FIMARBA-966572 format. One line per 8 residues: number of its first residue (from 1); for each residue x, y, z of N, C-alpha, C. Coordinates in nm, 3 decimals. Atoms other than C-alpha are relative to their C-alpha. Layout:
<logus>
NUM = X/Y/Z/X/Y/Z/X/Y/Z  ...
</logus>
This chain:
<logus>
1 = 0.051/0.113/-0.080/20.542/4.624/16.060/-0.151/0.005/0.016  0.145/-0.012/-0.022/20.186/4.759/16.091/-0.077/0.004/-0.132  0.063/-0.011/0.131/20.109/4.734/15.718/-0.010/-0.136/-0.068  0.025/0.120/0.079/19.953/4.448/15.521/0.006/0.039/-0.148  -0.020/-0.032/0.141/20.053/4.442/15.151/-0.061/-0.109/-0.087  0.059/0.095/0.095/19.857/4.278/14.867/0.023/0.049/-0.142  -0.013/-0.034/0.142/19.914/4.266/14.492/-0.135/-0.020/-0.066  0.131/0.007/0.063/19.596/4.343/14.298/0.009/-0.052/-0.142
9 = -0.027/0.049/0.135/19.725/4.295/13.944/0.141/0.041/-0.038  -0.139/-0.015/0.046/20.034/4.359/13.731/0.077/0.109/0.074  -0.075/-0.110/-0.062/20.132/4.698/13.873/-0.084/0.078/0.100  0.084/-0.065/-0.102/19.864/4.776/14.133/0.009/-0.078/0.131  -0.014/0.061/-0.132/19.908/4.711/14.503/-0.092/0.071/0.099  0.080/-0.057/-0.108/19.693/4.767/14.810/0.073/-0.017/0.132  -0.060/0.002/-0.134/19.820/4.850/15.158/-0.110/0.022/0.102  0.090/-0.023/-0.113/19.618/4.810/15.478/0.087/0.037/0.119
17 = -0.088/-0.052/-0.105/19.786/5.026/15.740/-0.080/0.024/0.128  0.062/-0.026/-0.130/19.694/5.022/16.107/0.084/0.103/0.075  -0.073/-0.098/-0.079/19.798/5.268/16.373/-0.042/0.142/-0.035  0.030/-0.143/0.022/19.818/5.645/16.329/-0.044/0.024/-0.144  0.051/-0.030/0.133/19.615/5.777/16.036/-0.019/0.151/-0.020  0.009/-0.145/0.020/19.657/6.152/16.074/0.068/0.038/-0.131  -0.046/-0.041/0.132/19.739/6.348/15.760/0.152/0.006/-0.008  -0.146/-0.011/0.004/20.102/6.417/15.854/0.066/-0.137/-0.010
25 = -0.057/0.135/0.004/20.173/6.048/15.917/-0.017/-0.062/-0.138  0.025/0.056/0.132/20.012/5.948/15.588/0.089/0.064/-0.107  -0.088/-0.066/0.099/20.209/6.207/15.394/0.144/-0.049/0.013  -0.135/0.053/-0.020/20.534/6.085/15.550/0.009/-0.142/-0.057  0.000/0.136/0.051/20.441/5.724/15.469/-0.004/0.000/-0.154  0.006/-0.011/0.146/20.352/5.823/15.114/0.133/0.041/-0.059  -0.131/-0.043/0.049/20.686/5.999/15.075/0.101/-0.113/0.002  -0.091/0.114/-0.008/20.875/5.690/15.190/-0.024/-0.096/-0.116
33 = 0.034/0.094/0.106/20.689/5.468/14.942/0.038/0.053/-0.139  -0.025/-0.054/0.134/20.711/5.700/14.641/0.149/0.021/-0.024  -0.144/-0.018/0.016/21.078/5.781/14.704/0.071/-0.133/-0.022  -0.061/0.131/0.019/21.163/5.412/14.730/-0.017/-0.048/-0.143  0.027/0.046/0.136/21.005/5.349/14.389/0.076/0.081/-0.104  -0.077/-0.080/0.095/21.214/5.624/14.230/0.141/-0.053/-0.022  -0.131/0.060/0.020/21.529/5.415/14.269/0.004/-0.069/-0.136  -0.009/0.058/0.135/21.650/5.306/13.926/0.034/-0.149/0.009
41 = -0.029/0.143/0.011/21.671/4.940/13.822/0.098/-0.020/-0.116  -0.103/0.018/0.102/21.993/4.859/13.637/-0.009/-0.140/-0.058  0.009/0.126/0.071/21.943/4.586/13.378/0.104/-0.003/-0.110  -0.097/0.006/0.110/22.178/4.460/13.107/-0.051/0.079/-0.122  0.035/-0.080/0.117/22.163/4.724/12.836/-0.106/0.105/0.023  0.105/-0.100/-0.024/21.903/4.945/13.005/-0.009/0.035/0.148  0.029/-0.043/-0.137/21.817/5.143/13.316/-0.149/0.034/0.005  0.144/-0.019/-0.010/21.450/5.133/13.422/-0.031/0.100/0.112
49 = 0.043/-0.099/-0.100/21.294/5.432/13.601/-0.152/-0.012/0.017  0.142/0.012/-0.030/20.955/5.400/13.772/-0.044/0.112/0.094  0.059/-0.083/-0.104/20.720/5.618/13.974/-0.119/-0.075/0.057  0.118/0.060/-0.063/20.446/5.516/14.216/-0.096/0.112/0.039  0.106/-0.093/-0.039/20.121/5.713/14.247/-0.086/-0.067/0.106  0.059/0.063/-0.119/19.951/5.652/14.581/-0.125/0.076/0.043  0.120/-0.060/-0.056/19.602/5.713/14.717/-0.030/-0.058/0.137  0.033/0.043/-0.135/19.523/5.699/15.089/-0.146/0.035/0.033
57 = 0.133/-0.029/-0.053/19.176/5.673/15.243/-0.006/-0.052/0.143  0.010/0.038/-0.142/19.111/5.665/15.620/-0.139/-0.060/0.024  0.129/0.065/-0.027/18.838/5.429/15.744/-0.088/0.089/0.087  0.099/-0.077/-0.074/18.519/5.578/15.886/-0.099/-0.097/0.064  0.102/0.089/-0.060/18.248/5.435/16.115/-0.102/-0.043/-0.105  0.099/0.051/0.095/18.017/5.214/15.913/0.056/-0.039/-0.135  -0.062/0.036/0.128/18.266/5.156/15.631/-0.011/-0.150/-0.026  -0.022/0.137/0.045/18.260/4.834/15.435/0.138/-0.004/-0.065
65 = -0.128/0.007/0.073/18.583/4.703/15.279/-0.011/0.063/-0.139  0.018/-0.053/0.136/18.437/4.799/14.941/0.000/0.152/-0.001  0.007/-0.147/0.000/18.361/5.160/15.035/0.136/0.063/0.031  -0.134/-0.051/-0.031/18.706/5.212/15.188/0.092/-0.013/-0.120  -0.082/0.022/0.120/18.875/5.059/14.885/-0.039/0.099/-0.110  0.048/-0.090/0.105/18.658/5.273/14.654/0.060/0.139/0.017  -0.055/-0.133/-0.025/18.779/5.593/14.820/0.151/0.002/-0.027  -0.145/0.007/0.024/19.145/5.483/14.812/0.029/-0.007/-0.150
73 = -0.018/0.013/0.144/19.111/5.387/14.447/-0.021/0.134/-0.070  0.025/-0.132/0.060/18.963/5.728/14.363/0.117/0.094/0.028  -0.115/-0.085/-0.032/19.246/5.905/14.546/0.121/-0.036/-0.085  -0.111/0.043/0.085/19.495/5.698/14.348/-0.017/0.052/-0.142  0.023/-0.052/0.135/19.331/5.799/14.020/0.029/0.149/-0.008  -0.033/-0.142/-0.005/19.363/6.164/14.125/0.151/0.019/0.002  -0.146/-0.010/-0.005/19.730/6.108/14.208/0.059/-0.024/-0.139  -0.052/0.031/0.133/19.789/5.955/13.863/-0.021/0.116/-0.097
81 = 0.033/-0.104/0.097/19.620/6.242/13.681/0.051/0.139/0.040  -0.033/-0.137/-0.045/19.714/6.543/13.896/0.133/0.009/0.073  -0.123/-0.007/-0.082/20.018/6.451/14.107/0.080/-0.128/-0.015  -0.065/0.129/0.030/20.189/6.157/13.938/0.130/-0.013/0.079  -0.122/0.026/-0.075/20.459/6.000/14.152/-0.005/0.045/0.144  0.014/-0.043/-0.140/20.322/6.132/14.482/-0.122/-0.066/0.062  0.115/0.057/-0.071/20.057/6.046/14.740/-0.109/0.105/0.016  0.117/-0.085/-0.020/19.706/6.194/14.760/-0.087/-0.062/0.107
89 = 0.087/0.048/-0.107/19.486/6.166/15.070/-0.144/0.038/-0.033  0.140/-0.023/0.032/19.113/6.128/15.009/-0.058/0.107/0.093  0.050/-0.114/-0.077/18.937/6.448/15.120/-0.149/0.020/-0.027  0.141/-0.031/0.020/18.590/6.597/15.140/-0.026/0.046/-0.143  0.013/-0.041/0.142/18.647/6.754/14.798/-0.014/-0.121/-0.090  0.009/0.122/0.079/18.702/6.409/14.656/-0.136/-0.068/0.019  0.131/0.060/-0.026/18.382/6.287/14.824/-0.107/0.068/-0.084  0.097/-0.075/0.081/18.185/6.562/14.652/0.014/-0.035/-0.148
97 = -0.024/0.035/0.140/18.348/6.475/14.319/-0.058/-0.139/-0.032  0.053/0.135/0.021/18.257/6.106/14.359/-0.153/0.004/-0.010  0.146/-0.010/0.004/17.895/6.198/14.434/-0.047/0.058/-0.133  0.037/-0.061/0.128/17.884/6.416/14.123/0.017/-0.100/-0.113  -0.026/0.099/0.105/18.039/6.143/13.908/-0.107/-0.109/0.002  0.100/0.106/-0.009/17.794/5.882/14.038/-0.136/0.048/-0.047  0.128/-0.056/0.047/17.496/6.111/13.979/0.000/0.010/-0.151  -0.011/-0.012/0.145/17.622/6.175/13.628/-0.011/-0.137/-0.067
105 = 0.003/0.134/0.058/17.676/5.806/13.559/-0.141/-0.059/0.006  0.136/0.053/-0.013/17.331/5.713/13.691/-0.093/0.067/-0.100  0.085/-0.072/0.094/17.165/5.984/13.482/0.025/-0.046/-0.143  -0.033/0.044/0.135/17.350/5.866/13.171/-0.051/-0.141/-0.026  0.044/0.139/0.019/17.271/5.498/13.225/-0.152/-0.010/-0.014  0.147/0.005/0.003/16.900/5.572/13.273/-0.060/0.098/-0.099  0.049/-0.104/0.093/16.875/5.839/13.003/-0.077/-0.060/-0.117  0.067/0.029/0.127/16.631/5.821/12.713/0.082/0.074/-0.106
113 = -0.097/-0.067/0.088/16.906/5.893/12.459/-0.067/0.069/-0.118  0.066/-0.061/0.116/16.671/5.960/12.168/-0.063/0.134/0.036  0.063/-0.125/-0.043/16.498/6.230/12.372/0.102/0.101/0.052  -0.089/-0.090/-0.074/16.792/6.372/12.569/0.123/0.043/-0.079  -0.115/-0.037/0.082/17.079/6.366/12.318/-0.050/0.079/-0.122  0.031/-0.076/0.121/17.059/6.634/12.050/0.130/0.038/-0.067  -0.122/-0.030/0.075/17.302/6.750/11.785/0.005/0.146/-0.041  -0.026/-0.133/0.055/17.455/7.078/11.678/0.101/-0.015/-0.113
121 = -0.079/0.009/0.122/17.648/7.158/11.363/0.101/0.115/-0.004  -0.101/-0.104/0.016/17.978/7.344/11.321/0.048/0.001/-0.145  -0.032/-0.005/0.143/18.051/7.467/10.967/0.147/-0.021/-0.030  -0.134/0.014/0.057/18.355/7.371/10.763/0.000/0.082/-0.129  0.003/-0.100/0.107/18.441/7.651/10.520/0.121/-0.014/-0.091  -0.107/0.005/0.099/18.643/7.625/10.200/0.025/0.142/-0.050  -0.033/-0.138/0.037/18.817/7.959/10.149/0.016/0.013/-0.151  -0.022/-0.006/0.144/18.912/7.875/9.790/-0.133/0.007/-0.076
129 = 0.132/-0.001/0.064/18.546/7.810/9.699/-0.091/0.108/0.057  0.077/-0.104/-0.067/18.422/8.082/9.935/-0.140/-0.047/0.040  0.130/0.052/-0.042/18.145/7.860/10.072/0.018/-0.108/0.106  0.004/0.111/-0.096/18.053/7.618/10.348/-0.017/-0.130/-0.077  0.006/0.127/0.074/18.115/7.263/10.226/-0.054/-0.114/0.085  0.053/0.104/-0.087/17.991/7.067/10.527/-0.004/0.046/0.145  0.009/-0.031/-0.143/17.934/7.054/10.901/0.047/-0.121/0.080  -0.029/0.106/-0.096/18.079/6.854/11.188/-0.117/-0.009/0.096
137 = 0.112/0.023/-0.090/17.798/6.701/11.395/0.054/-0.028/0.139  -0.049/0.011/-0.138/17.852/6.737/11.771/-0.115/-0.039/0.092  0.103/0.047/-0.094/17.662/6.558/12.048/-0.012/0.095/0.118  0.030/-0.077/-0.121/17.496/6.753/12.328/-0.102/-0.079/0.082  0.090/0.074/-0.089/17.308/6.617/12.631/-0.073/0.097/0.091  0.085/-0.078/-0.090/17.016/6.787/12.803/-0.075/-0.099/0.088  0.059/0.096/-0.093/16.929/6.576/13.108/-0.115/0.065/0.075  0.110/-0.058/-0.080/16.590/6.630/13.277/0.035/0.011/0.147
145 = -0.042/-0.005/-0.140/16.769/6.574/13.607/0.113/0.099/0.023  -0.121/-0.080/-0.020/17.105/6.750/13.562/0.004/0.125/-0.087  -0.005/-0.114/0.092/17.021/7.002/13.289/0.102/-0.025/-0.110  -0.101/0.013/0.104/17.279/7.071/13.019/0.130/-0.054/0.059  -0.124/0.062/-0.047/17.583/6.846/13.066/0.105/0.017/-0.110  -0.107/-0.024/0.098/17.910/6.938/12.895/0.048/-0.131/-0.061  -0.057/0.120/0.061/18.042/6.686/12.641/0.136/-0.036/0.058  -0.127/0.028/-0.065/18.375/6.720/12.821/-0.020/-0.094/0.117
153 = 0.031/0.089/-0.113/18.204/6.540/13.111/-0.063/-0.131/-0.046  0.075/0.123/0.027/17.966/6.293/12.950/0.062/-0.090/-0.107  -0.061/0.087/0.101/18.168/6.171/12.650/0.104/-0.094/0.062  -0.094/0.093/-0.065/18.461/6.035/12.858/-0.070/-0.104/0.088  0.072/0.096/-0.084/18.211/5.878/13.099/-0.069/-0.105/-0.086  0.064/0.096/0.090/18.021/5.718/12.811/0.102/-0.100/-0.053  -0.104/0.091/0.045/18.350/5.572/12.690/0.039/-0.098/0.111  -0.038/0.087/-0.112/18.437/5.437/13.036/-0.108/-0.104/0.029
161 = 0.110/0.090/-0.037/18.094/5.281/13.088/-0.049/-0.085/-0.117  0.040/0.079/0.116/18.064/5.135/12.738/-0.126/0.048/-0.069  0.123/-0.052/0.060/17.768/5.357/12.643/0.026/0.083/-0.125  -0.032/-0.093/0.108/17.953/5.554/12.377/-0.055/-0.047/-0.134  0.051/0.050/0.127/17.843/5.326/12.092/-0.148/0.032/-0.016  0.142/-0.037/0.006/17.476/5.387/12.179/-0.015/0.149/-0.033  0.006/-0.143/0.030/17.543/5.761/12.175/0.037/0.026/-0.145  -0.038/-0.014/0.140/17.721/5.731/11.840/-0.118/-0.032/-0.092
169 = 0.114/0.040/0.084/17.419/5.551/11.693/-0.114/0.102/0.009  0.102/-0.104/-0.014/17.182/5.813/11.835/0.036/0.123/-0.082  -0.047/-0.117/0.075/17.391/6.095/11.689/-0.008/-0.026/-0.150  0.002/0.034/0.142/17.423/5.917/11.355/-0.143/0.001/-0.054  0.139/-0.001/0.044/17.046/5.863/11.333/-0.053/0.140/-0.021  0.044/-0.139/0.013/16.982/6.233/11.391/0.072/0.069/-0.116  -0.075/-0.059/0.111/17.258/6.328/11.144/-0.055/-0.045/-0.134  0.058/0.051/0.125/17.107/6.105/10.874/-0.132/0.070/-0.030
177 = 0.127/-0.070/0.020/16.766/6.266/10.927/0.024/0.144/-0.043  -0.031/-0.138/0.037/16.920/6.614/10.908/0.057/0.009/-0.140  -0.063/-0.001/0.132/17.123/6.527/10.599/-0.103/-0.003/-0.112  0.105/0.012/0.104/16.807/6.440/10.407/-0.066/0.134/-0.029  0.064/-0.131/0.018/16.688/6.800/10.451/0.098/0.106/-0.050  -0.101/-0.097/0.042/17.013/6.967/10.340/0.027/-0.012/-0.149  -0.037/0.008/0.142/17.137/7.050/9.989/0.087/-0.123/-0.026  -0.070/0.125/0.032/17.281/6.744/9.813/0.152/0.015/0.004
185 = -0.145/-0.021/-0.002/17.628/6.900/9.804/0.057/0.005/0.141  -0.045/-0.020/-0.137/17.641/6.932/10.183/0.024/-0.134/0.070  -0.034/0.124/-0.072/17.817/6.658/10.385/0.009/0.028/0.149  -0.007/-0.009/-0.145/17.799/6.593/10.758/0.103/-0.100/0.052  -0.104/0.087/-0.059/18.081/6.448/10.971/-0.044/-0.043/0.140  0.035/0.058/-0.129/18.012/6.217/11.267/0.124/-0.065/0.060  -0.117/0.056/-0.068/18.274/6.115/11.525/-0.023/-0.145/0.040  0.001/0.138/-0.047/18.353/5.749/11.591/0.098/-0.014/0.117
193 = -0.087/0.023/-0.116/18.503/5.629/11.921/0.082/-0.127/-0.020  -0.079/0.123/0.002/18.756/5.356/11.991/-0.090/-0.122/0.014  0.093/0.111/-0.019/18.466/5.134/12.106/-0.072/-0.034/-0.131  0.069/0.024/0.127/18.289/5.179/11.772/0.090/-0.077/-0.096  -0.091/0.061/0.095/18.595/5.086/11.569/0.041/-0.141/0.041  -0.047/0.130/-0.048/18.688/4.789/11.789/-0.110/-0.105/0.000  0.112/0.092/-0.011/18.341/4.632/11.781/-0.060/-0.028/-0.137  0.064/0.035/0.127/18.222/4.443/11.474/-0.152/0.018/0.009
201 = 0.144/-0.021/-0.018/17.871/4.462/11.621/-0.038/0.146/-0.020  0.028/-0.143/0.012/17.883/4.842/11.652/0.014/0.047/-0.144  -0.020/-0.040/0.139/18.022/4.885/11.301/-0.111/-0.056/-0.088  0.110/0.059/0.076/17.758/4.648/11.166/-0.128/0.081/0.014  0.119/-0.082/-0.022/17.483/4.858/11.323/0.011/0.133/-0.074  -0.022/-0.126/0.070/17.636/5.177/11.180/-0.018/-0.018/-0.150  0.015/0.029/0.143/17.662/5.024/10.833/-0.147/-0.019/-0.035  0.141/0.022/0.025/17.300/4.912/10.857/-0.080/0.129/-0.001
209 = 0.071/-0.129/-0.005/17.180/5.260/10.955/0.024/0.082/-0.126  -0.033/-0.079/0.119/17.363/5.428/10.668/-0.062/-0.063/-0.124  0.057/0.069/0.117/17.248/5.163/10.419/-0.150/0.024/-0.012  0.146/-0.020/0.002/16.883/5.199/10.519/-0.038/0.143/-0.037  0.029/-0.140/0.032/16.907/5.577/10.476/0.001/0.024/-0.150  0.001/-0.013/0.146/16.964/5.522/10.103/0.119/0.076/-0.052  -0.113/-0.067/0.066/17.210/5.666/9.854/-0.045/0.130/-0.063  -0.143/0.014/-0.031/17.400/5.874/9.791/0.028/0.030/0.146
217 = -0.039/-0.023/-0.140/17.574/5.866/10.130/0.070/0.135/0.012  -0.062/-0.131/-0.024/17.656/6.214/10.257/0.050/0.014/0.143  -0.055/0.001/-0.136/17.784/6.111/10.600/0.146/-0.041/-0.005  -0.141/0.034/-0.016/18.157/6.117/10.670/0.025/-0.035/0.147  -0.031/0.041/-0.136/18.325/5.975/10.978/0.138/0.050/0.041  -0.127/-0.049/-0.054/18.598/6.127/11.195/0.049/-0.095/0.109  -0.062/0.088/-0.099/18.838/5.910/11.396/0.121/0.071/0.057  -0.124/-0.052/-0.058/19.127/5.988/11.628/0.106/-0.108/-0.003
225 = -0.109/0.097/-0.003/19.467/5.825/11.642/-0.013/-0.094/0.119  0.020/0.083/-0.118/19.387/5.700/11.992/-0.099/-0.111/-0.028  0.105/0.097/0.027/19.079/5.522/11.858/0.050/-0.118/-0.083  -0.047/0.108/0.087/19.278/5.316/11.606/0.118/-0.075/0.059  -0.122/0.060/-0.054/19.573/5.230/11.831/-0.024/-0.137/0.060  0.027/0.129/-0.064/19.399/4.934/11.999/0.025/-0.116/-0.096  -0.012/0.108/0.099/19.382/4.724/11.683/-0.007/0.062/-0.137  -0.007/-0.066/0.129/19.499/4.876/11.358/-0.072/-0.080/-0.109
233 = 0.063/0.084/0.103/19.380/4.581/11.148/-0.152/0.006/0.008  0.145/-0.006/-0.019/19.030/4.582/11.297/-0.053/0.138/-0.042  0.042/-0.135/0.038/19.007/4.962/11.256/-0.001/0.015/-0.151  -0.012/-0.010/0.145/19.120/4.934/10.895/-0.117/-0.070/-0.069  0.113/0.072/0.058/18.854/4.673/10.816/-0.131/0.075/0.020  0.122/-0.077/-0.028/18.585/4.882/10.982/-0.012/0.121/-0.092  0.001/-0.119/0.085/18.683/5.191/10.785/-0.026/-0.035/-0.146  0.024/0.042/0.138/18.684/5.000/10.457/-0.149/-0.028/-0.022
241 = 0.144/0.022/0.011/18.323/4.895/10.525/-0.075/0.132/-0.015  0.064/-0.132/0.008/18.229/5.260/10.577/0.030/0.068/-0.134  -0.036/-0.058/0.131/18.416/5.370/10.264/-0.084/-0.061/-0.112  0.079/0.068/0.103/18.222/5.112/10.061/-0.141/0.058/-0.010  0.133/-0.062/0.001/17.903/5.299/10.155/0.001/0.134/-0.072  -0.010/-0.134/0.057/18.034/5.620/10.000/0.039/0.105/0.102  -0.047/-0.093/-0.103/18.147/5.774/10.329/0.145/0.036/-0.025  -0.141/-0.037/0.002/18.477/5.953/10.366/0.051/-0.004/0.144
249 = -0.060/0.016/-0.132/18.720/5.914/10.656/0.099/0.114/0.026  -0.091/-0.108/-0.041/18.895/6.199/10.839/0.074/-0.041/0.127  -0.081/0.023/-0.121/19.178/6.163/11.091/0.002/0.129/0.080  0.018/-0.120/-0.082/19.096/6.409/11.370/0.119/0.019/0.094  -0.105/-0.034/-0.098/19.338/6.585/11.610/0.138/-0.041/-0.049  -0.128/0.044/0.056/19.630/6.516/11.376/0.116/0.076/0.064  -0.120/-0.060/-0.058/19.970/6.577/11.532/0.012/-0.019/0.149  -0.005/0.017/-0.145/19.880/6.489/11.890/0.026/-0.144/0.041
257 = -0.022/0.141/-0.031/19.924/6.110/11.867/0.146/-0.038/0.000  -0.137/0.048/-0.011/20.233/5.895/11.895/0.061/-0.042/-0.133  -0.055/0.050/0.127/20.265/5.774/11.538/-0.087/0.043/-0.117  0.092/-0.055/0.097/20.068/6.003/11.310/0.028/-0.050/-0.141  -0.032/0.036/0.137/20.255/5.918/10.990/-0.029/-0.147/-0.026  0.036/0.141/0.016/20.205/5.545/11.048/-0.147/-0.014/-0.030  0.143/0.008/0.022/19.831/5.601/11.065/-0.038/0.055/-0.137  0.026/-0.056/0.132/19.834/5.818/10.754/0.036/-0.102/-0.108
265 = -0.047/0.099/0.098/20.023/5.544/10.573/-0.094/-0.120/-0.009  0.069/0.128/-0.002/19.807/5.249/10.680/-0.152/0.010/-0.005  0.145/-0.013/-0.004/19.454/5.388/10.706/-0.054/0.061/-0.129  0.060/-0.054/0.123/19.219/5.465/10.415/-0.062/0.138/0.023  0.044/-0.134/-0.037/19.196/5.839/10.479/-0.031/0.086/-0.122  0.032/-0.101/0.102/19.033/6.113/10.272/0.037/0.139/0.047  -0.018/-0.135/-0.056/19.108/6.400/10.507/0.079/-0.007/0.130  -0.070/-0.018/-0.127/19.337/6.512/10.788/-0.048/0.130/0.063
273 = 0.040/-0.121/-0.073/19.218/6.757/11.054/0.112/0.035/0.098  -0.115/-0.042/-0.082/19.507/6.949/11.211/-0.051/0.050/0.135  0.044/-0.032/-0.134/19.472/6.981/11.587/0.008/0.150/0.028  0.011/-0.143/-0.031/19.372/7.321/11.724/0.120/0.054/0.076  -0.116/-0.049/-0.076/19.684/7.337/11.943/0.103/0.063/-0.092  -0.093/-0.060/0.096/19.893/7.408/11.632/-0.055/0.131/-0.054  0.063/-0.122/0.051/19.642/7.665/11.504/0.012/0.112/0.101  -0.004/-0.102/-0.105/19.642/7.846/11.839/0.134/0.072/0.004
281 = -0.134/-0.059/-0.010/20.017/7.909/11.810/0.060/0.034/-0.136  -0.054/-0.019/0.135/20.049/7.957/11.434/0.056/0.140/-0.021  -0.048/-0.138/0.017/20.102/8.334/11.470/0.121/0.032/0.086  -0.108/-0.031/-0.094/20.365/8.308/11.744/0.112/-0.103/0.003  -0.097/0.109/-0.016/20.546/7.975/11.718/0.050/-0.049/-0.136  -0.055/0.046/0.130/20.777/7.902/11.421/-0.013/-0.150/-0.019  0.012/0.145/0.012/20.764/7.529/11.497/-0.140/-0.039/-0.044  0.138/0.029/0.041/20.383/7.525/11.469/-0.020/0.032/-0.147
289 = 0.013/-0.038/0.142/20.405/7.708/11.136/0.068/-0.102/-0.090  -0.072/0.097/0.080/20.662/7.461/11.007/-0.077/-0.132/-0.008  0.078/0.124/-0.001/20.448/7.163/11.112/-0.122/0.014/-0.090  0.119/-0.022/0.083/20.140/7.313/10.947/0.037/0.001/-0.148  -0.042/-0.003/0.140/20.328/7.385/10.623/0.033/-0.140/-0.051  -0.035/0.137/0.038/20.465/7.031/10.616/-0.124/-0.086/-0.016  0.123/0.078/0.008/20.119/6.886/10.681/-0.078/0.033/-0.126  0.069/-0.042/0.123/19.966/7.088/10.396/0.066/-0.066/-0.121
297 = -0.072/0.063/0.112/20.236/6.961/10.160/-0.021/-0.150/-0.002  0.025/0.144/-0.009/20.188/6.604/10.285/-0.137/-0.034/-0.058  0.135/0.026/0.050/19.814/6.617/10.216/-0.007/0.020/-0.151  0.001/-0.026/0.144/19.872/6.767/9.873/0.066/-0.115/-0.076  -0.071/0.110/0.066/20.120/6.493/9.784/-0.080/-0.131/0.004  0.079/0.122/-0.014/19.882/6.221/9.908/-0.136/0.010/-0.069  0.129/-0.019/0.066/19.582/6.369/9.730/-0.117/-0.001/0.095  0.109/-0.008/-0.097/19.378/6.418/10.046/-0.013/0.144/0.048
305 = 0.024/-0.138/-0.043/19.224/6.733/10.194/0.050/0.021/0.142  -0.055/-0.038/-0.131/19.342/6.918/10.502/-0.092/0.105/0.061  0.090/-0.092/-0.069/19.114/7.090/10.756/0.070/0.052/0.125  -0.059/-0.061/-0.119/19.229/7.333/11.024/-0.111/0.032/0.099  0.101/-0.018/-0.104/19.033/7.336/11.353/0.038/0.113/0.095  -0.023/-0.095/-0.108/18.993/7.601/11.619/0.042/0.139/-0.043  -0.039/-0.135/0.048/19.034/7.916/11.409/-0.092/0.102/0.065  0.079/-0.098/-0.073/18.922/8.211/11.617/0.029/0.144/-0.040
313 = -0.037/-0.137/0.032/19.102/8.519/11.479/0.037/0.015/-0.147  -0.040/-0.030/0.137/19.168/8.686/11.146/0.150/-0.022/-0.019  -0.145/0.019/0.008/19.540/8.671/11.225/0.036/-0.147/-0.022  -0.022/0.144/0.022/19.528/8.292/11.251/-0.038/-0.040/-0.142  0.044/0.031/0.137/19.334/8.274/10.924/0.103/0.046/-0.102  -0.099/-0.052/0.094/19.585/8.495/10.742/0.126/-0.086/-0.001  -0.120/0.083/-0.008/19.875/8.284/10.869/-0.022/-0.134/-0.068  0.029/0.130/0.061/19.707/7.958/10.759/-0.012/0.012/-0.152
321 = 0.009/-0.022/0.145/19.625/8.100/10.415/0.139/0.014/-0.061  -0.137/-0.017/0.048/19.990/8.199/10.379/0.077/-0.130/-0.006  -0.066/0.131/-0.003/20.089/7.840/10.456/-0.066/-0.101/-0.093  0.064/0.087/0.098/19.856/7.695/10.194/-0.130/-0.063/0.044  0.126/0.056/-0.048/19.548/7.611/10.404/-0.119/0.054/-0.076  0.122/-0.044/0.069/19.203/7.628/10.245/-0.128/-0.033/0.076  0.123/0.040/-0.069/18.944/7.438/10.453/0.014/0.029/0.149  -0.011/-0.052/-0.136/18.874/7.597/10.792/-0.122/-0.034/0.083
329 = 0.109/0.024/-0.094/18.665/7.522/11.100/0.035/0.070/0.131  -0.026/-0.070/-0.125/18.633/7.735/11.412/-0.101/0.112/0.022  0.097/-0.104/-0.035/18.444/8.015/11.584/0.001/0.116/-0.099  -0.005/-0.109/0.098/18.563/8.263/11.321/-0.098/-0.025/-0.114  0.090/0.035/0.111/18.348/8.077/11.066/-0.137/-0.045/0.049  0.131/0.036/-0.053/18.064/7.983/11.298/0.011/-0.091/0.120  0.008/0.087/-0.117/17.991/7.838/11.638/-0.098/-0.114/-0.028  0.099/0.107/0.019/17.800/7.510/11.672/-0.141/0.055/0.004
337 = 0.135/-0.056/0.017/17.440/7.577/11.564/-0.104/-0.110/-0.013  0.110/0.095/0.013/17.100/7.411/11.563/-0.030/-0.025/-0.148  0.035/0.032/0.138/16.950/7.253/11.251/-0.072/0.116/-0.067  0.069/-0.116/0.057/16.721/7.552/11.200/0.099/0.110/-0.038  -0.102/-0.100/0.030/17.023/7.782/11.215/0.083/-0.038/-0.121  -0.073/0.046/0.117/17.199/7.566/10.957/-0.071/0.042/-0.129  0.077/-0.038/0.119/16.918/7.627/10.707/0.007/0.151/-0.025  -0.015/-0.145/0.014/16.939/8.001/10.778/0.141/0.034/-0.049
345 = -0.141/-0.023/0.036/17.318/7.985/10.745/0.024/-0.025/-0.148  -0.020/0.036/0.140/17.290/7.827/10.401/-0.085/0.082/-0.095  0.092/-0.074/0.087/17.015/8.053/10.271/0.059/0.136/-0.043
</logus>
């Protein structure tokens, strides 16, 4: 009786609750709501099961409706990611996290990307040829305000804020400049995001950059299954434009998506990169070994190469060699390095 209910969109609702707002009361109210949503819905031919993730925020003196909603929304996002199907009450820890996120977002939006973004290179080693055949180019951010910021933090934020395409173009520009100074046999791989593949404007800018750099093209592009799931046709057209430049396409994190074989079938791929989660368990898990062996055979039958990521031990390497693997990437073969270190590495 003391609660106002509003529907925000398809499956999001807001509650304005008056009366007691102590933590115990909110937890009880959250339990009532989440338990009610766990009831199954019996439909002809199917039974639907739902969960509700809930975020509570208590009003404070000086609050605006927007600030109160912002805190409740953040608590809900925490519930979805950390405690799905339950209620989370906004706390001081969450306030500190929001402040950190906002500082990070502001620093990224106001960053001079050409100055602050730099690249490092992780070698890809062909065991059969006994030599490094290329490097994956990885973005790093050194902010004058925040210092070194982990890509685990700034890449997802760049994707959320729509800045990822600008970062891709910055990284690609630096990779093209570095490529011109490397031996002609050496290729560099640059990662593309879902935003890059979904935007004809972004792909057009990328094509223009590679074209202006001249031939032959020694830049390859890595994509993930998540990046192509939005629009398979658009992704396919974008990749064909890149292939026409002389680039090659690699499917990254293979085995972690929902329909890997569909993507292998429909996309113009030159390479598959097996996710590190399988490599980490190759010495202990028979299922991982079976998946790796099957993937190697699949690549061989399709005439494409296969790269294994995240190799850290000799035992993992021996197991992969026994399963037919040849191209390796991981700390065992080299950590990400600067351009100067690359030249030393190749000398």
